[in-house]
A tleap script that builds the chain and sets N, CA, C and O, in Angstrom:
source leaprc.protein.ff14SB
mol = sequence {
  NMET LYS HIE ALA VAL HIE SER ASN ILE MET
  LYS HIE LEU GLU GLN HIE ASP ILE LEU THR
  SER PHE ARG LYS GLY ARG SER CYS GLN SER
  GLN LEU ILE THR ALA VAL ASN ASP LEU ALA
  LYS CYS ILE ASP ASP SER SER GLN ILE ASP
  ALA ILE LEU LEU ASP LEU SER LYS ALA PHE
  ASP LYS VAL SER LEU SER SER ALA ILE GLU
  THR GLN ALA GLN TRP HIE GLN GLN PHE HIE
  CSER
}
set mol.1.N position { -21.117 3.665 0.218 }
set mol.1.CA position { -19.992 3.451 1.068 }
set mol.1.C position { -19.120 2.341 1.146 }
set mol.1.O position { -18.123 2.161 1.847 }
set mol.2.N position { -19.961 1.257 -0.137 }
set mol.2.CA position { -19.614 -0.041 -0.380 }
set mol.2.C position { -18.418 0.620 -1.128 }
set mol.2.O position { -17.219 0.347 -1.182 }
set mol.3.N position { -19.411 1.865 -1.840 }
set mol.3.CA position { -18.463 1.367 -3.230 }
set mol.3.C position { -17.229 1.958 -2.551 }
set mol.3.O position { -16.138 1.646 -3.028 }
set mol.4.N position { -17.275 2.894 -1.337 }
set mol.4.CA position { -15.750 4.147 -1.447 }
set mol.4.C position { -15.385 3.029 -1.064 }
set mol.4.O position { -14.223 2.772 -1.378 }
set mol.5.N position { -16.122 1.947 -0.288 }
set mol.5.CA position { -14.551 0.764 0.546 }
set mol.5.C position { -13.599 0.288 -0.294 }
set mol.5.O position { -12.380 0.448 -0.361 }
set mol.6.N position { -14.537 -0.440 -1.036 }
set mol.6.CA position { -13.764 -1.178 -1.864 }
set mol.6.C position { -13.179 -0.910 -3.319 }
set mol.6.O position { -12.674 -1.792 -4.013 }
set mol.7.N position { -13.407 1.353 -3.948 }
set mol.7.CA position { -12.288 1.407 -4.303 }
set mol.7.C position { -11.420 2.126 -3.648 }
set mol.7.O position { -11.981 3.216 -3.754 }
set mol.8.N position { -10.025 2.433 -2.766 }
set mol.8.CA position { -9.759 2.441 -2.022 }
set mol.8.C position { -9.463 1.232 -1.999 }
set mol.8.O position { -8.781 0.936 -2.980 }
set mol.9.N position { -9.747 0.045 -1.043 }
set mol.9.CA position { -8.721 -0.932 -1.430 }
set mol.9.C position { -8.742 -1.659 -2.504 }
set mol.9.O position { -8.834 -2.866 -2.280 }
set mol.10.N position { -8.680 -1.289 -3.791 }
set mol.10.CA position { -8.985 -1.677 -4.898 }
set mol.10.C position { -6.719 -0.496 -5.350 }
set mol.10.O position { -5.693 -0.965 -5.844 }
set mol.11.N position { -7.032 0.985 -4.813 }
set mol.11.CA position { -6.919 1.622 -5.329 }
set mol.11.C position { -5.320 1.200 -5.041 }
set mol.11.O position { -4.299 1.136 -5.726 }
set mol.12.N position { -5.754 0.896 -3.352 }
set mol.12.CA position { -3.878 0.677 -1.869 }
set mol.12.C position { -2.685 -0.384 -3.075 }
set mol.12.O position { -1.659 -0.123 -3.703 }
set mol.13.N position { -3.700 -1.818 -2.866 }
set mol.13.CA position { -3.824 -2.736 -3.456 }
set mol.13.C position { -2.579 -2.419 -4.897 }
set mol.13.O position { -1.407 -2.730 -5.108 }
set mol.14.N position { -4.010 -1.380 -5.881 }
set mol.14.CA position { -3.234 -1.477 -6.900 }
set mol.14.C position { -1.317 -0.943 -7.482 }
set mol.14.O position { -0.441 -1.365 -8.238 }
set mol.15.N position { -1.618 0.574 -6.212 }
set mol.15.CA position { -0.322 1.774 -6.820 }
set mol.15.C position { 0.849 0.447 -5.535 }
set mol.15.O position { 2.068 0.611 -5.481 }
set mol.16.N position { 0.071 -0.815 -4.606 }
set mol.16.CA position { 1.330 -0.999 -4.294 }
set mol.16.C position { 2.084 -2.032 -4.862 }
set mol.16.O position { 3.138 -2.499 -4.429 }
set mol.17.N position { 1.225 -2.472 -6.248 }
set mol.17.CA position { 1.767 -4.036 -7.366 }
set mol.17.C position { 1.196 -4.707 -6.028 }
set mol.17.O position { 2.058 -5.532 -5.728 }
set mol.18.N position { 0.250 -4.760 -5.146 }
set mol.18.CA position { -0.213 -5.782 -4.221 }
set mol.18.C position { -0.460 -6.988 -5.369 }
set mol.18.O position { 0.164 -7.961 -5.790 }
set mol.19.N position { -1.726 -6.344 -5.611 }
set mol.19.CA position { -3.069 -7.257 -6.145 }
set mol.19.C position { -2.675 -7.829 -7.981 }
set mol.19.O position { -2.461 -7.235 -9.038 }
set mol.20.N position { -2.742 -9.227 -7.563 }
set mol.20.CA position { -2.099 -9.487 -8.161 }
set mol.20.C position { -2.708 -9.990 -9.544 }
set mol.20.O position { -2.024 -10.071 -10.565 }
set mol.21.N position { -4.511 -10.430 -9.460 }
set mol.21.CA position { -4.715 -10.511 -10.631 }
set mol.21.C position { -6.658 -10.229 -10.390 }
set mol.21.O position { -7.106 -9.657 -9.396 }
set mol.22.N position { -7.237 -10.590 -11.141 }
set mol.22.CA position { -8.846 -10.580 -10.494 }
set mol.22.C position { -8.762 -8.005 -10.714 }
set mol.22.O position { -8.365 -7.365 -9.740 }
set mol.23.N position { -9.012 -7.568 -11.476 }
set mol.23.CA position { -8.574 -6.739 -11.528 }
set mol.23.C position { -9.413 -5.660 -12.582 }
set mol.23.O position { -9.052 -5.877 -13.739 }
set mol.24.N position { -9.982 -5.046 -12.532 }
set mol.24.CA position { -11.017 -4.002 -12.891 }
set mol.24.C position { -11.181 -3.764 -14.808 }
set mol.24.O position { -10.610 -2.845 -15.395 }
set mol.25.N position { -11.950 -4.670 -15.417 }
set mol.25.CA position { -11.829 -4.198 -17.073 }
set mol.25.C position { -10.584 -6.393 -17.456 }
set mol.25.O position { -10.008 -6.862 -18.438 }
set mol.26.N position { -10.712 -6.654 -16.698 }
set mol.26.CA position { -10.067 -7.779 -17.791 }
set mol.26.C position { -10.679 -9.451 -17.329 }
set mol.26.O position { -11.466 -9.668 -16.408 }
set mol.27.N position { -10.085 -10.461 -18.223 }
set mol.27.CA position { -11.483 -10.698 -18.392 }
set mol.27.C position { -11.345 -12.030 -17.223 }
set mol.27.O position { -10.238 -12.324 -16.771 }
set mol.28.N position { -12.124 -12.492 -16.967 }
set mol.28.CA position { -11.885 -13.748 -15.893 }
set mol.28.C position { -11.264 -14.459 -15.550 }
set mol.28.O position { -10.586 -14.723 -14.557 }
set mol.29.N position { -11.804 -15.272 -17.574 }
set mol.29.CA position { -10.450 -16.395 -17.574 }
set mol.29.C position { -9.449 -16.197 -17.649 }
set mol.29.O position { -8.661 -17.093 -17.346 }
set mol.30.N position { -8.899 -14.745 -18.152 }
set mol.30.CA position { -7.314 -14.137 -18.094 }
set mol.30.C position { -6.715 -14.141 -16.509 }
set mol.30.O position { -5.659 -14.627 -16.103 }
set mol.31.N position { -7.742 -13.441 -15.782 }
set mol.31.CA position { -7.402 -13.400 -14.521 }
set mol.31.C position { -7.709 -14.822 -13.274 }
set mol.31.O position { -7.406 -14.844 -12.081 }
set mol.32.N position { -8.552 -16.120 -14.287 }
set mol.32.CA position { -8.002 -16.681 -13.716 }
set mol.32.C position { -7.085 -17.891 -13.496 }
set mol.32.O position { -7.120 -18.602 -12.492 }
set mol.33.N position { -5.907 -18.117 -14.988 }
set mol.33.CA position { -5.491 -18.740 -14.991 }
set mol.33.C position { -4.128 -17.751 -15.097 }
set mol.33.O position { -3.028 -18.290 -15.215 }
set mol.34.N position { -4.239 -16.365 -15.052 }
set mol.34.CA position { -2.833 -16.271 -13.735 }
set mol.34.C position { -2.537 -16.403 -13.349 }
set mol.34.O position { -1.331 -16.638 -13.282 }
set mol.35.N position { -3.590 -16.402 -12.385 }
set mol.35.CA position { -4.335 -16.609 -10.631 }
set mol.35.C position { -3.600 -18.405 -10.293 }
set mol.35.O position { -3.700 -18.690 -9.099 }
set mol.36.N position { -3.147 -19.171 -10.881 }
set mol.36.CA position { -2.873 -20.233 -11.787 }
set mol.36.C position { -1.988 -20.788 -11.625 }
set mol.36.O position { -1.636 -21.667 -10.838 }
set mol.37.N position { -1.341 -19.990 -12.825 }
set mol.37.CA position { -0.211 -19.727 -12.901 }
set mol.37.C position { 1.285 -19.294 -11.852 }
set mol.37.O position { 2.430 -19.695 -11.646 }
set mol.38.N position { 0.291 -18.167 -11.395 }
set mol.38.CA position { 1.194 -17.634 -10.157 }
set mol.38.C position { 1.038 -18.258 -9.348 }
set mol.38.O position { 1.550 -17.635 -8.417 }
set mol.39.N position { 0.257 -20.078 -8.578 }
set mol.39.CA position { -0.056 -19.971 -7.816 }
set mol.39.C position { 1.103 -22.203 -7.372 }
set mol.39.O position { 1.412 -22.975 -6.465 }
set mol.40.N position { 1.211 -21.897 -9.641 }
set mol.40.CA position { 1.667 -23.399 -9.719 }
set mol.40.C position { 2.741 -22.930 -9.291 }
set mol.40.O position { 3.572 -23.804 -9.045 }
set mol.41.N position { 3.171 -21.556 -9.037 }
set mol.41.CA position { 5.067 -21.832 -9.921 }
set mol.41.C position { 5.836 -21.036 -8.442 }
set mol.41.O position { 6.969 -20.835 -8.005 }
set mol.42.N position { 4.533 -20.790 -8.088 }
set mol.42.CA position { 5.374 -20.963 -6.120 }
set mol.42.C position { 5.521 -22.543 -5.861 }
set mol.42.O position { 6.437 -23.356 -5.738 }
set mol.43.N position { 4.034 -22.531 -5.844 }
set mol.43.CA position { 4.484 -24.556 -5.540 }
set mol.43.C position { 5.637 -24.192 -6.265 }
set mol.43.O position { 6.271 -23.183 -5.958 }
set mol.44.N position { 6.020 -25.051 -7.364 }
set mol.44.CA position { 6.636 -25.897 -8.171 }
set mol.44.C position { 7.782 -24.684 -7.491 }
set mol.44.O position { 8.781 -25.397 -7.397 }
set mol.45.N position { 8.135 -23.550 -7.068 }
set mol.45.CA position { 9.737 -23.470 -7.014 }
set mol.45.C position { 9.425 -23.275 -4.843 }
set mol.45.O position { 9.754 -22.280 -4.198 }
set mol.46.N position { 8.913 -24.232 -4.403 }
set mol.46.CA position { 8.534 -24.336 -2.899 }
set mol.46.C position { 8.925 -22.738 -2.357 }
set mol.46.O position { 9.783 -22.505 -1.506 }
set mol.47.N position { 8.094 -21.707 -3.053 }
set mol.47.CA position { 8.120 -20.468 -2.148 }
set mol.47.C position { 6.589 -19.763 -1.949 }
set mol.47.O position { 5.668 -19.680 -2.761 }
set mol.48.N position { 6.694 -19.237 -0.394 }
set mol.48.CA position { 6.135 -18.755 0.295 }
set mol.48.C position { 4.757 -18.609 -0.855 }
set mol.48.O position { 4.959 -18.301 -2.029 }
set mol.49.N position { 3.256 -18.904 -0.262 }
set mol.49.CA position { 2.186 -18.538 -0.957 }
set mol.49.C position { 1.856 -17.161 0.284 }
set mol.49.O position { 2.320 -17.221 1.422 }
set mol.50.N position { 1.052 -16.070 -0.170 }
set mol.50.CA position { 0.322 -15.390 0.287 }
set mol.50.C position { -0.752 -14.854 -0.193 }
set mol.50.O position { -0.353 -13.951 -0.929 }
set mol.51.N position { -2.315 -14.892 -0.212 }
set mol.51.CA position { -3.528 -14.807 -0.680 }
set mol.51.C position { -4.134 -14.465 0.610 }
set mol.51.O position { -4.013 -14.967 1.727 }
set mol.52.N position { -4.797 -13.512 0.177 }
set mol.52.CA position { -6.030 -11.995 1.243 }
set mol.52.C position { -7.155 -13.215 0.236 }
set mol.52.O position { -6.702 -13.530 -0.865 }
set mol.53.N position { -8.016 -13.598 0.493 }
set mol.53.CA position { -9.753 -13.542 -0.213 }
set mol.53.C position { -11.186 -12.604 -0.171 }
set mol.53.O position { -12.028 -13.492 -0.308 }
set mol.54.N position { -11.404 -12.237 -0.139 }
set mol.54.CA position { -12.757 -11.098 0.584 }
set mol.54.C position { -13.739 -10.866 -0.108 }
set mol.54.O position { -13.979 -10.918 -1.315 }
set mol.55.N position { -14.052 -10.715 0.402 }
set mol.55.CA position { -16.262 -11.377 -0.312 }
set mol.55.C position { -15.950 -9.560 1.043 }
set mol.55.O position { -15.474 -9.576 2.178 }
set mol.56.N position { -16.411 -8.441 0.309 }
set mol.56.CA position { -17.555 -7.458 1.054 }
set mol.56.C position { -19.099 -6.988 1.215 }
set mol.56.O position { -19.754 -6.239 1.940 }
set mol.57.N position { -19.335 -8.028 -0.088 }
set mol.57.CA position { -21.131 -8.118 -0.238 }
set mol.57.C position { -21.407 -8.283 1.409 }
set mol.57.O position { -21.770 -7.249 1.969 }
set mol.58.N position { -21.265 -9.527 2.268 }
set mol.58.CA position { -21.758 -10.635 3.127 }
set mol.58.C position { -22.072 -9.022 4.308 }
set mol.58.O position { -23.076 -8.473 4.762 }
set mol.59.N position { -19.676 -8.645 4.441 }
set mol.59.CA position { -20.388 -7.731 5.303 }
set mol.59.C position { -21.227 -6.599 5.406 }
set mol.59.O position { -21.538 -6.129 6.501 }
set mol.60.N position { -21.773 -5.937 3.872 }
set mol.60.CA position { -22.244 -4.334 4.395 }
set mol.60.C position { -23.674 -4.562 4.635 }
set mol.60.O position { -24.429 -3.594 4.545 }
set mol.61.N position { -24.107 -5.641 4.908 }
set mol.61.CA position { -25.434 -6.354 4.299 }
set mol.61.C position { -25.939 -6.908 5.704 }
set mol.61.O position { -27.039 -7.444 5.839 }
set mol.62.N position { -24.633 -6.644 7.177 }
set mol.62.CA position { -25.099 -7.145 8.086 }
set mol.62.C position { -24.400 -5.513 9.358 }
set mol.62.O position { -24.135 -5.215 10.523 }
set mol.63.N position { -24.436 -5.122 8.288 }
set mol.63.CA position { -23.714 -3.036 8.966 }
set mol.63.C position { -24.396 -2.717 7.997 }
set mol.63.O position { -24.486 -2.966 6.794 }
set mol.64.N position { -25.366 -1.454 9.594 }
set mol.64.CA position { -26.170 -0.023 9.374 }
set mol.64.C position { -25.892 1.249 8.336 }
set mol.64.O position { -25.152 2.124 8.785 }
set mol.65.N position { -26.112 1.327 7.773 }
set mol.65.CA position { -25.674 2.749 7.823 }
set mol.65.C position { -24.861 3.542 9.004 }
set mol.65.O position { -23.693 3.898 9.164 }
set mol.66.N position { -26.235 3.647 9.841 }
set mol.66.CA position { -25.484 4.978 10.690 }
set mol.66.C position { -24.505 4.489 11.164 }
set mol.66.O position { -23.463 5.143 11.201 }
set mol.67.N position { -24.570 3.221 11.651 }
set mol.67.CA position { -23.682 3.087 12.613 }
set mol.67.C position { -22.064 2.763 11.683 }
set mol.67.O position { -20.910 2.930 12.079 }
set mol.68.N position { -22.600 2.229 10.281 }
set mol.68.CA position { -20.913 2.162 9.656 }
set mol.68.C position { -20.502 4.335 9.787 }
set mol.68.O position { -19.478 4.999 9.944 }
set mol.69.N position { -22.151 4.690 9.587 }
set mol.69.CA position { -21.796 6.103 9.819 }
set mol.69.C position { -20.541 6.781 10.633 }
set mol.69.O position { -19.540 7.463 10.852 }
set mol.70.N position { -21.230 6.217 10.772 }
set mol.70.CA position { -20.776 7.005 13.446 }
set mol.70.C position { -19.352 6.258 13.291 }
set mol.70.O position { -18.405 6.963 13.639 }
set mol.71.N position { -19.129 5.384 12.982 }
set mol.71.CA position { -17.815 4.641 12.660 }
set mol.71.C position { -16.781 4.887 12.411 }
set mol.71.O position { -15.782 4.520 13.030 }
set mol.72.N position { -16.840 5.710 11.234 }
set mol.72.CA position { -16.183 6.084 10.197 }
set mol.72.C position { -15.732 7.819 10.442 }
set mol.72.O position { -14.690 8.395 10.126 }
set mol.73.N position { -17.128 8.409 11.215 }
set mol.73.CA position { -16.340 10.156 12.041 }
set mol.73.C position { -15.803 9.886 13.005 }
set mol.73.O position { -14.958 10.768 13.153 }
set mol.74.N position { -15.714 8.914 14.135 }
set mol.74.CA position { -15.071 8.229 14.980 }
set mol.74.C position { -13.663 8.158 14.662 }
set mol.74.O position { -12.863 8.811 15.332 }
set mol.75.N position { -13.199 7.266 13.494 }
set mol.75.CA position { -11.771 7.030 12.836 }
set mol.75.C position { -10.948 8.483 12.158 }
set mol.75.O position { -9.820 8.849 11.826 }
set mol.76.N position { -12.730 9.119 12.238 }
set mol.76.CA position { -11.898 10.265 10.962 }
set mol.76.C position { -11.392 11.617 12.364 }
set mol.76.O position { -10.928 12.739 12.161 }
set mol.77.N position { -11.639 11.092 13.418 }
set mol.77.CA position { -11.356 12.177 14.874 }
set mol.77.C position { -10.473 11.670 15.676 }
set mol.77.O position { -10.141 12.296 16.682 }
set mol.78.N position { -9.713 9.941 15.251 }
set mol.78.CA position { -9.204 10.216 15.676 }
set mol.78.C position { -8.143 9.579 15.227 }
set mol.78.O position { -7.828 8.561 15.842 }
set mol.79.N position { -7.287 10.006 14.016 }
set mol.79.CA position { -7.188 9.862 12.863 }
set mol.79.C position { -6.176 11.341 12.761 }
set mol.79.O position { -5.019 11.731 12.916 }
set mol.80.N position { -6.874 11.576 12.570 }
set mol.80.CA position { -6.463 12.946 11.725 }
set mol.80.C position { -6.684 14.664 13.252 }
set mol.80.O position { -6.527 15.866 13.042 }
set mol.81.N position { -7.078 13.935 14.600 }
set mol.81.CA position { -7.081 15.274 15.880 }
set mol.81.C position { -4.724 15.102 16.556 }
set mol.81.O position { -4.276 15.847 17.428 }
savepdb mol mol.pdb
quit
């Protein structure tokens, strides 16, 4: 389940060109340099900086699988009926 949620979030972010760094297949070093460069450019330009930091690993440690499956089924019924 964790993999499915992560995959869907990453797919959405990449399709809409929202994700600017920290992508699969790229080194941590180059991604960190890109992120810091983007941040510095925004600061230099006095432009707005929006960032979302997600750590989904901890979220799934606290949710029981049966509860997650039940909630997903309810959402599916609500949005697809």
